[in-house]
N, CA, C and O atoms as CSV, one atom per row, in Angstrom:
chain,resi,resn,atom,element,x,y,z
A,1,MET,N,N,-26.555,-17.505,-9.641
A,1,MET,CA,C,-26.428,-18.943,-9.676
A,1,MET,C,C,-25.049,-19.353,-10.202
A,1,MET,O,O,-24.397,-20.233,-9.640
A,2,LYS,N,N,-24.610,-18.696,-11.300
A,2,LYS,CA,C,-23.316,-19.016,-11.871
A,2,LYS,C,C,-22.192,-18.701,-10.884
A,2,LYS,O,O,-21.234,-19.465,-10.768
A,3,LYS,N,N,-22.307,-17.574,-10.173
A,3,LYS,CA,C,-21.287,-17.191,-9.200
A,3,LYS,C,C,-21.225,-18.201,-8.062
A,3,LYS,O,O,-20.138,-18.537,-7.592
A,4,SER,N,N,-22.377,-18.684,-7.616
A,4,SER,CA,C,-22.410,-19.695,-6.556
A,4,SER,C,C,-21.732,-20.972,-7.013
A,4,SER,O,O,-20.979,-21.590,-6.260
A,5,PHE,N,N,-22.004,-21.364,-8.255
A,5,PHE,CA,C,-21.385,-22.562,-8.796
A,5,PHE,C,C,-19.869,-22.413,-8.839
A,5,PHE,O,O,-19.139,-23.333,-8.470
A,6,LEU,N,N,-19.395,-21.243,-9.294
A,6,LEU,CA,C,-17.953,-21.007,-9.359
A,6,LEU,C,C,-17.322,-21.023,-7.972
A,6,LEU,O,O,-16.220,-21.541,-7.793
A,7,THR,N,N,-18.012,-20.462,-7.004
A,7,THR,CA,C,-17.494,-20.451,-5.633
A,7,THR,C,C,-17.401,-21.871,-5.082
A,7,THR,O,O,-16.401,-22.242,-4.467
A,8,ILE,N,N,-18.445,-22.656,-5.304
A,8,ILE,CA,C,-18.449,-24.043,-4.834
A,8,ILE,C,C,-17.363,-24.837,-5.548
A,8,ILE,O,O,-16.650,-25.620,-4.920
A,9,SER,N,N,-17.234,-24.636,-6.865
A,9,SER,CA,C,-16.201,-25.335,-7.635
A,9,SER,C,C,-14.811,-24.986,-7.128
A,9,SER,O,O,-13.954,-25.859,-6.995
A,10,ALA,N,N,-14.590,-23.704,-6.846
A,10,ALA,CA,C,-13.279,-23.271,-6.350
A,10,ALA,C,C,-12.985,-23.906,-4.995
A,10,ALA,O,O,-11.866,-24.358,-4.751
A,11,ALA,N,N,-13.975,-23.943,-4.122
A,11,ALA,CA,C,-13.779,-24.541,-2.797
A,11,ALA,C,C,-13.455,-26.023,-2.911
A,11,ALA,O,O,-12.582,-26.528,-2.205
A,12,LEU,N,N,-14.153,-26.713,-3.794
A,12,LEU,CA,C,-13.875,-28.137,-3.986
A,12,LEU,C,C,-12.486,-28.355,-4.569
A,12,LEU,O,O,-11.777,-29.276,-4.164
A,13,THR,N,N,-12.097,-27.514,-5.514
A,13,THR,CA,C,-10.771,-27.626,-6.121
A,13,THR,C,C,-9.686,-27.420,-5.076
A,13,THR,O,O,-8.719,-28.180,-5.025
A,14,ILE,N,N,-9.838,-26.405,-4.250
A,14,ILE,CA,C,-8.861,-26.137,-3.193
A,14,ILE,C,C,-8.787,-27.315,-2.230
A,14,ILE,O,O,-7.697,-27.746,-1.854
A,15,GLY,N,N,-9.938,-27.832,-1.834
A,15,GLY,CA,C,-9.975,-28.976,-0.926
A,15,GLY,C,C,-9.311,-30.199,-1.516
A,15,GLY,O,O,-8.566,-30.901,-0.832
A,16,MET,N,N,-9.580,-30.460,-2.799
A,16,MET,CA,C,-8.968,-31.616,-3.447
A,16,MET,C,C,-7.465,-31.428,-3.578
A,16,MET,O,O,-6.705,-32.375,-3.372
A,17,ALA,N,N,-7.025,-30.226,-3.915
A,17,ALA,CA,C,-5.591,-29.968,-4.061
A,17,ALA,C,C,-4.870,-30.176,-2.736
A,17,ALA,O,O,-3.803,-30.787,-2.691
A,18,ILE,N,N,-5.444,-29.678,-1.684
A,18,ILE,CA,C,-4.825,-29.851,-0.367
A,18,ILE,C,C,-4.799,-31.325,0.005
A,18,ILE,O,O,-3.823,-31.797,0.587
A,19,GLY,N,N,-5.852,-32.054,-0.320
A,19,GLY,CA,C,-5.886,-33.491,-0.064
A,19,GLY,C,C,-4.820,-34.231,-0.843
A,19,GLY,O,O,-4.181,-35.136,-0.306
A,20,VAL,N,N,-4.614,-33.868,-2.096
A,20,VAL,CA,C,-3.587,-34.502,-2.918
A,20,VAL,C,C,-2.214,-34.222,-2.339
A,20,VAL,O,O,-1.400,-35.136,-2.212
A,21,PHE,N,N,-1.942,-32.973,-1.985
A,21,PHE,CA,C,-0.646,-32.633,-1.409
A,21,PHE,C,C,-0.437,-33.358,-0.085
A,21,PHE,O,O,0.657,-33.854,0.185
A,22,ALA,N,N,-1.462,-33.420,0.728
A,22,ALA,CA,C,-1.336,-34.094,2.017
A,22,ALA,C,C,-1.027,-35.570,1.816
A,22,ALA,O,O,-0.224,-36.140,2.555
A,23,SER,N,N,-1.658,-36.198,0.818
A,23,SER,CA,C,-1.402,-37.613,0.583
A,23,SER,C,C,-0.002,-37.841,0.028
A,23,SER,O,O,0.530,-38.945,0.141
A,24,GLU,N,N,0.607,-36.809,-0.574
A,24,GLU,CA,C,1.968,-36.918,-1.077
A,24,GLU,C,C,2.985,-36.606,0.017
A,24,GLU,O,O,4.188,-36.602,-0.243
A,25,GLY,N,N,2.518,-36.345,1.229
A,25,GLY,CA,C,3.428,-36.055,2.323
A,25,GLY,C,C,3.866,-34.607,2.382
A,25,GLY,O,O,4.817,-34.284,3.094
A,26,LYS,N,N,3.208,-33.737,1.664
A,26,LYS,CA,C,3.539,-32.315,1.673
A,26,LYS,C,C,2.801,-31.651,2.829
A,26,LYS,O,O,1.611,-31.353,2.722
A,27,ALA,N,N,3.496,-31.424,3.917
A,27,ALA,CA,C,2.861,-30.849,5.095
A,27,ALA,C,C,2.807,-29.328,5.034
A,27,ALA,O,O,1.926,-28.722,5.643
A,28,ASN,N,N,3.721,-28.706,4.318
A,28,ASN,CA,C,3.805,-27.246,4.295
A,28,ASN,C,C,3.367,-26.699,2.951
A,28,ASN,O,O,4.155,-26.655,2.006
A,29,LEU,N,N,2.132,-26.290,2.864
A,29,LEU,CA,C,1.629,-25.634,1.660
A,29,LEU,C,C,1.384,-24.183,1.969
A,29,LEU,O,O,0.840,-23.836,3.017
A,30,TYR,N,N,1.784,-23.352,1.063
A,30,TYR,CA,C,1.624,-21.918,1.236
A,30,TYR,C,C,0.801,-21.389,0.075
A,30,TYR,O,O,1.102,-21.662,-1.087
A,31,SER,N,N,-0.228,-20.639,0.394
A,31,SER,CA,C,-1.080,-20.106,-0.656
A,31,SER,C,C,-0.572,-18.743,-1.097
A,31,SER,O,O,0.056,-18.009,-0.334
A,32,GLY,N,N,-0.862,-18.432,-2.345
A,32,GLY,CA,C,-0.483,-17.136,-2.885
A,32,GLY,C,C,-1.411,-16.752,-4.013
A,32,GLY,O,O,-2.075,-17.602,-4.606
A,33,GLN,N,N,-1.452,-15.475,-4.304
A,33,GLN,CA,C,-2.245,-15.032,-5.443
A,33,GLN,C,C,-1.590,-13.846,-6.114
A,33,GLN,O,O,-0.879,-13.060,-5.488
A,34,GLY,N,N,-1.849,-13.737,-7.404
A,34,GLY,CA,C,-1.325,-12.646,-8.205
A,34,GLY,C,C,-2.326,-12.299,-9.289
A,34,GLY,O,O,-3.147,-13.132,-9.672
A,35,LYS,N,N,-2.263,-11.087,-9.777
A,35,LYS,CA,C,-3.210,-10.601,-10.778
A,35,LYS,C,C,-2.771,-11.038,-12.164
A,35,LYS,O,O,-1.681,-10.689,-12.619
A,36,GLY,N,N,-3.630,-11.808,-12.838
A,36,GLY,CA,C,-3.400,-12.189,-14.224
A,36,GLY,C,C,-4.066,-11.181,-15.151
A,36,GLY,O,O,-4.355,-10.055,-14.745
A,37,LEU,N,N,-4.306,-11.582,-16.389
A,37,LEU,CA,C,-4.931,-10.691,-17.357
A,37,LEU,C,C,-6.376,-10.407,-16.988
A,37,LEU,O,O,-6.826,-9.265,-17.079
A,38,ILE,N,N,-7.107,-11.432,-16.573
A,38,ILE,CA,C,-8.547,-11.295,-16.330
A,38,ILE,C,C,-8.893,-11.200,-14.851
A,38,ILE,O,O,-9.854,-10.525,-14.483
A,39,GLY,N,N,-8.136,-11.856,-14.016
A,39,GLY,CA,C,-8.436,-11.849,-12.585
A,39,GLY,C,C,-7.298,-12.467,-11.796
A,39,GLY,O,O,-6.197,-12.663,-12.311
A,40,ASP,N,N,-7.579,-12.767,-10.548
A,40,ASP,CA,C,-6.560,-13.337,-9.674
A,40,ASP,C,C,-6.249,-14.783,-10.044
A,40,ASP,O,O,-7.129,-15.554,-10.425
A,41,ILE,N,N,-4.976,-15.121,-9.918
A,41,ILE,CA,C,-4.499,-16.491,-10.058
A,41,ILE,C,C,-4.130,-16.935,-8.656
A,41,ILE,O,O,-3.270,-16.332,-8.014
A,42,LYS,N,N,-4.781,-17.996,-8.177
A,42,LYS,CA,C,-4.539,-18.500,-6.820
A,42,LYS,C,C,-3.828,-19.843,-6.910
A,42,LYS,O,O,-4.215,-20.723,-7.679
A,43,ILE,N,N,-2.780,-19.977,-6.106
A,43,ILE,CA,C,-1.963,-21.186,-6.134
A,43,ILE,C,C,-1.704,-21.693,-4.717
A,43,ILE,O,O,-1.897,-20.972,-3.738
A,44,ALA,N,N,-1.267,-22.932,-4.629
A,44,ALA,CA,C,-0.724,-23.510,-3.402
A,44,ALA,C,C,0.645,-24.045,-3.786
A,44,ALA,O,O,0.783,-24.726,-4.802
A,45,ALA,N,N,1.654,-23.744,-2.984
A,45,ALA,CA,C,3.014,-24.142,-3.335
A,45,ALA,C,C,3.818,-24.501,-2.102
A,45,ALA,O,O,3.493,-24.110,-0.981
A,46,ASP,N,N,4.872,-25.254,-2.342
A,46,ASP,CA,C,5.856,-25.558,-1.317
A,46,ASP,C,C,7.224,-25.275,-1.928
A,46,ASP,O,O,7.390,-25.283,-3.147
A,47,PHE,N,N,8.180,-25.030,-1.076
A,47,PHE,CA,C,9.497,-24.603,-1.530
A,47,PHE,C,C,10.585,-25.380,-0.812
A,47,PHE,O,O,10.436,-25.765,0.347
A,48,ASP,N,N,11.671,-25.601,-1.515
A,48,ASP,CA,C,12.888,-26.157,-0.937
A,48,ASP,C,C,13.873,-24.996,-0.924
A,48,ASP,O,O,14.517,-24.705,-1.932
A,49,GLY,N,N,13.984,-24.345,0.213
A,49,GLY,CA,C,14.728,-23.089,0.276
A,49,GLY,C,C,13.926,-22.033,-0.467
A,49,GLY,O,O,12.777,-21.765,-0.116
A,50,ASN,N,N,14.519,-21.433,-1.489
A,50,ASN,CA,C,13.810,-20.448,-2.313
A,50,ASN,C,C,13.358,-21.025,-3.647
A,50,ASN,O,O,12.856,-20.290,-4.497
A,51,LYS,N,N,13.528,-22.326,-3.841
A,51,LYS,CA,C,13.152,-22.964,-5.104
A,51,LYS,C,C,11.804,-23.668,-4.973
A,51,LYS,O,O,11.490,-24.248,-3.933
A,52,VAL,N,N,11.027,-23.609,-6.024
A,52,VAL,CA,C,9.695,-24.227,-6.047
A,52,VAL,C,C,9.851,-25.740,-6.060
A,52,VAL,O,O,10.549,-26.286,-6.914
A,53,SER,N,N,9.207,-26.416,-5.121
A,53,SER,CA,C,9.238,-27.885,-5.124
A,53,SER,C,C,7.887,-28.468,-5.535
A,53,SER,O,O,7.827,-29.558,-6.105
A,54,THR,N,N,6.820,-27.755,-5.251
A,54,THR,CA,C,5.470,-28.194,-5.603
A,54,THR,C,C,4.637,-26.960,-5.875
A,54,THR,O,O,4.737,-25.968,-5.154
A,55,VAL,N,N,3.815,-27.015,-6.912
A,55,VAL,CA,C,2.883,-25.911,-7.158
A,55,VAL,C,C,1.647,-26.447,-7.850
A,55,VAL,O,O,1.725,-27.309,-8.726
A,56,LYS,N,N,0.519,-25.927,-7.444
A,56,LYS,CA,C,-0.776,-26.302,-8.019
A,56,LYS,C,C,-1.593,-25.035,-8.180
A,56,LYS,O,O,-1.737,-24.259,-7.235
A,57,VAL,N,N,-2.131,-24.821,-9.379
A,57,VAL,CA,C,-3.035,-23.690,-9.602
A,57,VAL,C,C,-4.392,-24.104,-9.056
A,57,VAL,O,O,-4.965,-25.107,-9.482
A,58,LEU,N,N,-4.899,-23.325,-8.112
A,58,LEU,CA,C,-6.176,-23.633,-7.478
A,58,LEU,C,C,-7.355,-22.958,-8.168
A,58,LEU,O,O,-8.452,-23.512,-8.245
A,59,GLU,N,N,-7.105,-21.756,-8.665
A,59,GLU,CA,C,-8.196,-20.995,-9.256
A,59,GLU,C,C,-7.624,-19.923,-10.187
A,59,GLU,O,O,-6.600,-19.303,-9.900
A,60,HIS,N,N,-8.314,-19.727,-11.304
A,60,HIS,CA,C,-7.948,-18.633,-12.215
A,60,HIS,C,C,-9.124,-18.351,-13.139
A,60,HIS,O,O,-10.022,-19.178,-13.298
A,61,LEU,N,N,-9.101,-17.181,-13.738
A,61,LEU,CA,C,-10.140,-16.786,-14.688
A,61,LEU,C,C,-9.550,-16.519,-16.073
A,61,LEU,O,O,-10.206,-15.915,-16.921
A,62,GLU,N,N,-8.333,-16.959,-16.299
A,62,GLU,CA,C,-7.667,-16.706,-17.577
A,62,GLU,C,C,-8.380,-17.473,-18.701
A,62,GLU,O,O,-9.064,-18.466,-18.451
A,63,THR,N,N,-8.212,-17.000,-19.923
A,63,THR,CA,C,-8.794,-17.664,-21.088
A,63,THR,C,C,-8.235,-19.081,-21.182
A,63,THR,O,O,-7.017,-19.264,-21.199
A,64,PRO,N,N,-9.122,-20.099,-21.243
A,64,PRO,CA,C,-8.635,-21.482,-21.223
A,64,PRO,C,C,-7.592,-21.812,-22.294
A,64,PRO,O,O,-6.604,-22.486,-22.001
A,65,GLY,N,N,-7.796,-21.350,-23.525
A,65,GLY,CA,C,-6.892,-21.710,-24.611
A,65,GLY,C,C,-5.568,-20.976,-24.617
A,65,GLY,O,O,-4.619,-21.419,-25.265
A,66,VAL,N,N,-5.486,-19.864,-23.908
A,66,VAL,CA,C,-4.243,-19.087,-23.893
A,66,VAL,C,C,-3.654,-19.097,-22.482
A,66,VAL,O,O,-2.653,-19.766,-22.226
A,67,GLY,N,N,-4.276,-18.357,-21.576
A,67,GLY,CA,C,-3.775,-18.274,-20.209
A,67,GLY,C,C,-3.828,-19.605,-19.484
A,67,GLY,O,O,-2.909,-19.943,-18.739
A,68,GLY,N,N,-4.897,-20.367,-19.696
A,68,GLY,CA,C,-5.017,-21.672,-19.042
A,68,GLY,C,C,-3.914,-22.628,-19.471
A,68,GLY,O,O,-3.341,-23.344,-18.650
A,69,GLU,N,N,-3.624,-22.630,-20.767
A,69,GLU,CA,C,-2.537,-23.472,-21.276
A,69,GLU,C,C,-1.181,-22.970,-20.781
A,69,GLU,O,O,-0.295,-23.763,-20.461
A,70,ALA,N,N,-1.031,-21.660,-20.722
A,70,ALA,CA,C,0.222,-21.086,-20.226
A,70,ALA,C,C,0.456,-21.492,-18.772
A,70,ALA,O,O,1.584,-21.801,-18.387
A,71,LEU,N,N,-0.602,-21.493,-17.966
A,71,LEU,CA,C,-0.453,-21.881,-16.560
A,71,LEU,C,C,0.029,-23.324,-16.429
A,71,LEU,O,O,0.848,-23.632,-15.563
A,72,LYS,N,N,-0.472,-24.195,-17.278
A,72,LYS,CA,C,-0.009,-25.590,-17.254
A,72,LYS,C,C,1.490,-25.656,-17.527
A,72,LYS,O,O,2.215,-26.389,-16.854
A,73,LYS,N,N,1.951,-24.893,-18.511
A,73,LYS,CA,C,3.377,-24.874,-18.840
A,73,LYS,C,C,4.192,-24.248,-17.719
A,73,LYS,O,O,5.281,-24.724,-17.394
A,74,LEU,N,N,3.672,-23.195,-17.134
A,74,LEU,CA,C,4.384,-22.520,-16.049
A,74,LEU,C,C,4.544,-23.425,-14.836
A,74,LEU,O,O,5.598,-23.433,-14.200
A,75,VAL,N,N,3.508,-24.182,-14.516
A,75,VAL,CA,C,3.599,-25.116,-13.388
A,75,VAL,C,C,4.733,-26.103,-13.637
A,75,VAL,O,O,5.571,-26.324,-12.763
A,76,GLY,N,N,4.760,-26.691,-14.820
A,76,GLY,CA,C,5.792,-27.676,-15.148
A,76,GLY,C,C,7.191,-27.098,-15.172
A,76,GLY,O,O,8.142,-27.748,-14.740
A,77,SER,N,N,7.321,-25.888,-15.672
A,77,SER,CA,C,8.658,-25.305,-15.813
A,77,SER,C,C,9.172,-24.646,-14.540
A,77,SER,O,O,10.341,-24.263,-14.479
A,78,SER,N,N,8.333,-24.506,-13.529
A,78,SER,CA,C,8.761,-23.807,-12.316
A,78,SER,C,C,9.428,-24.710,-11.280
A,78,SER,O,O,10.132,-24.222,-10.396
A,79,ILE,N,N,9.215,-26.007,-11.379
A,79,ILE,CA,C,9.754,-26.929,-10.380
A,79,ILE,C,C,11.286,-26.887,-10.390
A,79,ILE,O,O,11.920,-27.017,-11.438
A,80,GLY,N,N,11.855,-26.704,-9.213
A,80,GLY,CA,C,13.306,-26.674,-9.054
A,80,GLY,C,C,13.942,-25.328,-9.358
A,80,GLY,O,O,15.167,-25.208,-9.375
A,81,LYS,N,N,13.114,-24.311,-9.598
A,81,LYS,CA,C,13.645,-22.990,-9.931
A,81,LYS,C,C,13.230,-21.951,-8.907
A,81,LYS,O,O,12.218,-22.093,-8.221
A,82,LYS,N,N,14.039,-20.900,-8.821
A,82,LYS,CA,C,13.632,-19.711,-8.089
A,82,LYS,C,C,12.618,-18.980,-8.960
A,82,LYS,O,O,12.624,-19.143,-10.180
A,83,VAL,N,N,11.761,-18.191,-8.359
A,83,VAL,CA,C,10.751,-17.473,-9.118
A,83,VAL,C,C,11.399,-16.603,-10.192
A,83,VAL,O,O,10.878,-16.505,-11.303
A,84,SER,N,N,12.510,-15.981,-9.880
A,84,SER,CA,C,13.196,-15.112,-10.841
A,84,SER,C,C,13.752,-15.882,-12.041
A,84,SER,O,O,14.070,-15.278,-13.065
A,85,GLU,N,N,13.871,-17.189,-11.929
A,85,GLU,CA,C,14.409,-18.018,-13.012
A,85,GLU,C,C,13.329,-18.555,-13.954
A,85,GLU,O,O,13.652,-19.164,-14.973
A,86,ILE,N,N,12.060,-18.340,-13.628
A,86,ILE,CA,C,10.963,-18.877,-14.427
A,86,ILE,C,C,10.739,-17.972,-15.640
A,86,ILE,O,O,10.534,-16.766,-15.504
A,87,ASP,N,N,10.783,-18.577,-16.821
A,87,ASP,CA,C,10.556,-17.829,-18.054
A,87,ASP,C,C,9.072,-17.589,-18.272
A,87,ASP,O,O,8.241,-18.442,-17.960
A,88,SER,N,N,8.746,-16.419,-18.811
A,88,SER,CA,C,7.368,-16.105,-19.178
A,88,SER,C,C,7.004,-16.865,-20.444
A,88,SER,O,O,7.872,-17.240,-21.232
A,89,ILE,N,N,5.716,-17.085,-20.625
A,89,ILE,CA,C,5.203,-17.755,-21.812
A,89,ILE,C,C,4.828,-16.690,-22.837
A,89,ILE,O,O,4.052,-15.782,-22.539
A,90,ALA,N,N,5.377,-16.802,-24.039
A,90,ALA,CA,C,5.072,-15.842,-25.106
A,90,ALA,C,C,3.573,-15.855,-25.389
A,90,ALA,O,O,2.964,-16.918,-25.507
A,91,GLY,N,N,2.989,-14.676,-25.495
A,91,GLY,CA,C,1.562,-14.550,-25.764
A,91,GLY,C,C,0.710,-14.579,-24.510
A,91,GLY,O,O,-0.503,-14.386,-24.581
A,92,ALA,N,N,1.331,-14.819,-23.362
A,92,ALA,CA,C,0.603,-14.869,-22.086
A,92,ALA,C,C,1.402,-14.114,-21.024
A,92,ALA,O,O,1.651,-14.623,-19.931
A,93,THR,N,N,1.787,-12.912,-21.367
A,93,THR,CA,C,2.660,-12.114,-20.502
A,93,THR,C,C,2.008,-11.815,-19.159
A,93,THR,O,O,2.642,-11.985,-18.118
A,94,TYR,N,N,0.750,-11.372,-19.165
A,94,TYR,CA,C,0.071,-11.025,-17.918
A,94,TYR,C,C,-0.204,-12.263,-17.068
A,94,TYR,O,O,-0.100,-12.215,-15.842
A,95,THR,N,N,-0.552,-13.359,-17.714
A,95,THR,CA,C,-0.769,-14.611,-16.985
A,95,THR,C,C,0.536,-15.061,-16.335
A,95,THR,O,O,0.548,-15.464,-15.172
A,96,SER,N,N,1.626,-14.993,-17.083
A,96,SER,CA,C,2.941,-15.378,-16.542
A,96,SER,C,C,3.317,-14.507,-15.354
A,96,SER,O,O,3.798,-15.003,-14.335
A,97,ALA,N,N,3.095,-13.207,-15.493
A,97,ALA,CA,C,3.422,-12.288,-14.401
A,97,ALA,C,C,2.565,-12.573,-13.173
A,97,ALA,O,O,3.070,-12.560,-12.051
A,98,GLY,N,N,1.279,-12.831,-13.374
A,98,GLY,CA,C,0.385,-13.143,-12.257
A,98,GLY,C,C,0.772,-14.427,-11.553
A,98,GLY,O,O,0.701,-14.513,-10.327
A,99,PHE,N,N,1.182,-15.429,-12.323
A,99,PHE,CA,C,1.635,-16.703,-11.753
A,99,PHE,C,C,2.877,-16.480,-10.888
A,99,PHE,O,O,2.968,-17.003,-9.777
A,100,LYS,N,N,3.823,-15.709,-11.399
A,100,LYS,CA,C,5.050,-15.430,-10.640
A,100,LYS,C,C,4.752,-14.616,-9.379
A,100,LYS,O,O,5.349,-14.849,-8.328
A,101,LEU,N,N,3.831,-13.668,-9.491
A,101,LEU,CA,C,3.431,-12.900,-8.305
A,101,LEU,C,C,2.792,-13.813,-7.259
A,101,LEU,O,O,3.026,-13.649,-6.062
A,102,ALA,N,N,1.989,-14.769,-7.708
A,102,ALA,CA,C,1.357,-15.711,-6.783
A,102,ALA,C,C,2.420,-16.555,-6.075
A,102,ALA,O,O,2.320,-16.805,-4.874
A,103,LEU,N,N,3.437,-16.993,-6.822
A,103,LEU,CA,C,4.527,-17.751,-6.202
A,103,LEU,C,C,5.296,-16.906,-5.204
A,103,LEU,O,O,5.635,-17.380,-4.119
A,104,GLU,N,N,5.575,-15.654,-5.561
A,104,GLU,CA,C,6.268,-14.743,-4.635
A,104,GLU,C,C,5.438,-14.546,-3.365
A,104,GLU,O,O,5.979,-14.515,-2.260
A,105,ASP,N,N,4.137,-14.416,-3.530
A,105,ASP,CA,C,3.234,-14.253,-2.388
A,105,ASP,C,C,3.305,-15.475,-1.479
A,105,ASP,O,O,3.388,-15.343,-0.258
A,106,ALA,N,N,3.273,-16.662,-2.076
A,106,ALA,CA,C,3.364,-17.900,-1.293
A,106,ALA,C,C,4.714,-18.006,-0.601
A,106,ALA,O,O,4.782,-18.417,0.557
A,107,LEU,N,N,5.782,-17.643,-1.288
A,107,LEU,CA,C,7.120,-17.697,-0.697
A,107,LEU,C,C,7.243,-16.711,0.464
A,107,LEU,O,O,7.852,-17.027,1.486
A,108,ASN,N,N,6.674,-15.534,0.308
A,108,ASN,CA,C,6.681,-14.554,1.407
A,108,ASN,C,C,5.887,-15.061,2.601
A,108,ASN,O,O,6.264,-14.825,3.749
A,109,THR,N,N,4.786,-15.756,2.331
A,109,THR,CA,C,4.001,-16.357,3.418
A,109,THR,C,C,4.836,-17.390,4.152
A,109,THR,O,O,4.794,-17.467,5.380
A,110,LYS,N,N,5.600,-18.190,3.403
A,110,LYS,CA,C,6.479,-19.192,4.015
A,110,LYS,C,C,7.517,-18.512,4.904
A,110,LYS,O,O,7.749,-18.939,6.035
A,111,LYS,N,N,8.136,-17.458,4.389
A,111,LYS,CA,C,9.204,-16.782,5.124
A,111,LYS,C,C,8.683,-16.157,6.413
A,111,LYS,O,O,9.379,-16.175,7.428
A,112,THR,N,N,7.467,-15.604,6.392
A,112,THR,CA,C,6.933,-14.971,7.581
A,112,THR,C,C,6.363,-15.970,8.574
A,112,THR,O,O,6.188,-15.645,9.748
A,113,SER,N,N,6.069,-17.189,8.114
A,113,SER,CA,C,5.508,-18.185,9.037
A,113,SER,C,C,6.586,-19.037,9.702
A,113,SER,O,O,6.306,-19.758,10.659
A,114,ASN,N,N,7.793,-18.958,9.207
A,114,ASN,CA,C,8.892,-19.757,9.801
A,114,ASN,C,C,9.679,-18.967,10.810
A,114,ASN,O,O,10.629,-19.487,11.396
């Protein structure tokens, strides 16, 4: 039952995120995922060249008080930067690495689809 709820919640979150991006005029969203401390971090992002222009965390299993907070900071600090320029969050090394891997995955998806 709990797994079904999480699956439904994730689907709704993804749908809402795509709706928000679409309403902002973002036609090109690229999904990506990377391994965090506890599980996969799934994101949707858009890029201006190789720099992040939009990013939204769609799903993660990181600890809310540590990894979850780190993801919020990472989203804010990644705008306008290349993935290699994004600083990791102290105390959330694996979450930071997973977030960057997810962005790289999304960027690679963009490069192969263009």
